[in-house]
Backbone as numpy.savetxt, mean C-alpha at the origin, in Angstrom:
# Nx Ny Nz CAx CAy CAz Cx Cy Cz
2.88 12.43 7.30 4.17 12.02 7.00 4.38 12.53 5.53
5.50 13.15 5.28 5.73 13.70 3.95 6.82 12.88 3.27
6.54 12.38 2.16 7.49 11.72 1.33 8.23 12.53 0.31
9.51 12.36 0.12 10.19 13.02 -0.89 9.97 12.60 -2.37
10.30 13.50 -3.38 10.14 13.01 -4.68 11.09 11.87 -4.92
12.18 11.80 -4.29 13.07 10.58 -4.52 12.33 9.32 -4.14
11.67 9.39 -2.99 10.82 8.24 -2.59 9.76 7.77 -3.71
9.04 8.76 -4.21 8.09 8.38 -5.33 8.84 7.84 -6.53
9.97 8.47 -6.85 10.77 7.98 -8.05 11.21 6.51 -7.89
11.59 6.19 -6.73 12.11 4.74 -6.38 10.85 3.81 -6.49
9.74 4.27 -5.87 8.58 3.39 -6.03 8.18 3.18 -7.43
8.09 4.19 -8.12 7.68 4.15 -9.54 8.66 3.29 -10.44
9.95 3.37 -10.18 10.90 2.46 -10.85 10.70 1.01 -10.51
10.32 0.68 -9.33 10.12 -0.68 -8.92 8.74 -1.20 -9.29
7.69 -0.27 -9.29 6.41 -0.82 -9.46 5.68 -0.33 -10.72
6.30 0.78 -11.32 5.65 1.32 -12.59 4.33 2.01 -12.10
4.13 2.39 -10.94 2.89 3.02 -10.46 3.35 4.57 -10.24
2.67 5.49 -10.79 3.16 6.94 -10.71 2.77 7.57 -9.51
3.28 8.69 -9.21 3.07 9.46 -7.98 1.60 9.90 -7.86
0.94 10.28 -8.94 -0.49 10.59 -8.81 -1.29 9.53 -8.42
-1.04 8.32 -8.94 -1.86 7.06 -8.55 -1.62 6.77 -7.09
-0.34 6.88 -6.61 -0.08 6.60 -5.23 -0.81 7.57 -4.43
-0.78 8.82 -4.75 -1.44 9.93 -3.91 -2.97 9.63 -3.95
-3.59 9.24 -5.02 -4.98 9.02 -5.04 -5.35 7.85 -4.17
-4.46 6.84 -4.23 -4.72 5.60 -3.32 -4.50 6.06 -1.89
-3.61 6.93 -1.56 -3.36 7.38 -0.15 -4.57 8.13 0.32
-5.20 8.95 -0.54 -6.39 9.61 -0.24 -7.59 8.72 0.19
-7.64 7.75 -0.63 -8.69 6.65 -0.38 -8.37 6.04 0.91
-7.21 5.75 1.31 -6.80 5.08 2.56 -7.18 6.10 3.73
-6.93 7.31 3.55 -7.12 8.29 4.62 -8.70 8.41 4.80
-9.42 8.16 3.83 -10.86 8.34 4.00 -11.56 6.93 4.48
-10.81 5.90 4.34 -11.36 4.52 4.70 -11.02 4.13 6.01
-11.50 3.08 6.46 -11.27 2.44 7.76 -10.23 1.35 7.61
-9.00 1.57 7.99 -7.95 0.70 7.86 -7.97 -0.46 8.86
-8.86 -0.51 9.73 -9.04 -1.65 10.63 -10.20 -2.66 10.13
-10.77 -2.24 8.97 -11.81 -3.06 8.33 -11.16 -4.01 7.33
-11.38 -5.24 7.46 -10.80 -6.26 6.52 -11.24 -6.03 5.03
-12.55 -5.62 4.90 -13.08 -5.47 3.54 -12.32 -4.30 2.85
-12.17 -3.15 3.52 -11.43 -2.05 3.03 -9.92 -2.47 2.67
-9.28 -3.15 3.57 -7.98 -3.68 3.31 -7.90 -4.62 2.07
-8.85 -5.54 2.09 -8.78 -6.42 0.87 -8.97 -5.60 -0.50
-9.92 -4.61 -0.37 -10.13 -3.80 -1.66 -8.71 -3.04 -2.06
-8.04 -2.51 -1.04 -6.83 -1.79 -1.35 -5.78 -2.78 -1.82
-5.60 -3.90 -1.24 -4.68 -4.89 -1.63 -4.93 -5.25 -3.17
-6.29 -5.54 -3.46 -6.69 -5.79 -4.82 -6.20 -4.68 -5.81
-6.45 -3.36 -5.39 -6.15 -2.37 -6.36 -4.62 -2.23 -6.55
-3.85 -2.43 -5.42 -2.46 -2.43 -5.61 -2.01 -3.62 -6.42
-2.44 -4.76 -6.25 -2.15 -5.91 -7.01 -2.33 -5.60 -8.65
-3.54 -4.97 -8.94 -3.87 -4.68 -10.29 -2.73 -3.71 -10.82
-2.54 -2.61 -10.05 -1.67 -1.63 -10.38 -0.29 -2.10 -10.70
0.29 -2.94 -9.91 1.56 -3.46 -10.02 1.75 -4.69 -11.01
0.52 -5.36 -11.22 0.61 -6.59 -11.99 1.14 -7.72 -11.32
1.12 -7.72 -10.00 1.48 -8.82 -9.15 0.29 -9.41 -8.31
0.27 -10.64 -8.46 -0.86 -11.31 -7.75 -0.58 -11.56 -6.32
-1.40 -11.38 -5.40 -1.24 -11.49 -3.98 -1.95 -12.78 -3.53
-1.22 -13.80 -2.98 -1.95 -14.96 -2.59 -2.86 -14.68 -1.36
-3.75 -15.52 -1.14 -4.69 -15.36 -0.01 -3.93 -15.41 1.21
-2.92 -16.12 1.31 -2.10 -16.36 2.63 -1.36 -14.93 2.84
-0.77 -14.37 1.78 -0.05 -12.98 1.99 -1.09 -11.89 2.21
-2.40 -11.98 1.74 -3.41 -10.94 2.04 -3.61 -11.05 3.48
-3.82 -12.25 4.00 -4.18 -12.49 5.42 -3.04 -11.92 6.35
-1.74 -12.05 5.90 -0.59 -11.64 6.63 -0.59 -10.05 6.71
-0.89 -9.50 5.49 -0.92 -8.00 5.44 -2.06 -7.46 6.25
-3.23 -8.01 6.15 -4.36 -7.51 6.96 -4.10 -7.61 8.40
-3.61 -8.82 8.90 -3.34 -8.98 10.30 -2.20 -7.93 10.67
-1.21 -7.66 9.92 -0.18 -6.68 10.28 -0.81 -5.23 10.48
-1.64 -4.85 9.46 -2.22 -3.48 9.60 -3.19 -3.40 10.76
-4.01 -4.36 10.92 -5.00 -4.38 11.96 -4.42 -4.33 13.30
-3.33 -5.16 13.42 -2.58 -5.20 14.73 -1.47 -4.19 14.84
-1.39 -3.15 13.98 -0.37 -2.09 14.01 1.08 -2.68 14.04
1.32 -3.74 13.31 2.75 -4.31 13.19 3.28 -3.99 11.73
3.15 -2.76 11.49 3.79 -2.26 10.16 5.00 -1.42 10.56
6.00 -1.43 9.61 7.29 -0.63 10.03 6.95 0.84 10.00
7.62 1.52 10.89 7.27 3.01 10.98 8.12 3.77 9.99
9.09 3.20 9.42 9.99 3.97 8.48 9.75 3.28 7.01
8.81 3.47 6.42 8.55 2.72 5.12 9.56 3.20 4.04
10.11 4.36 4.17 11.07 4.84 3.12 12.31 4.04 3.05
12.75 3.36 4.13 13.85 2.44 4.14 13.68 1.13 3.49
12.28 0.85 3.38 11.87 -0.45 2.81 11.93 -0.47 1.32
11.88 0.73 0.74 11.82 0.83 -0.79 13.26 0.91 -1.35
C-alpha cells in the first residue's frame, strides 16, 4: 500500500512524528510478527513514546485484539 506525501503531512501535523520515523516503524512491522502480542505491545509502546500519548492497558488490549483478529480498517488514509 502506497501512501501519499499528503498522508504523511497530515500524520505529522497531528502527531509530530515525521515521515522517516513512520517508515522506520513500518519496516519494523513488516519484519515482525503482527499476530504476536509481545511484538504488538512493543510497537504500541514505541508509538506512545513518539506521540507523547499514554495508552491505557484497556486500549492496548483493544488494539491487540483488533490487529490479531484482522478487525482493522482497510482504508487508514480516511482515518487521519
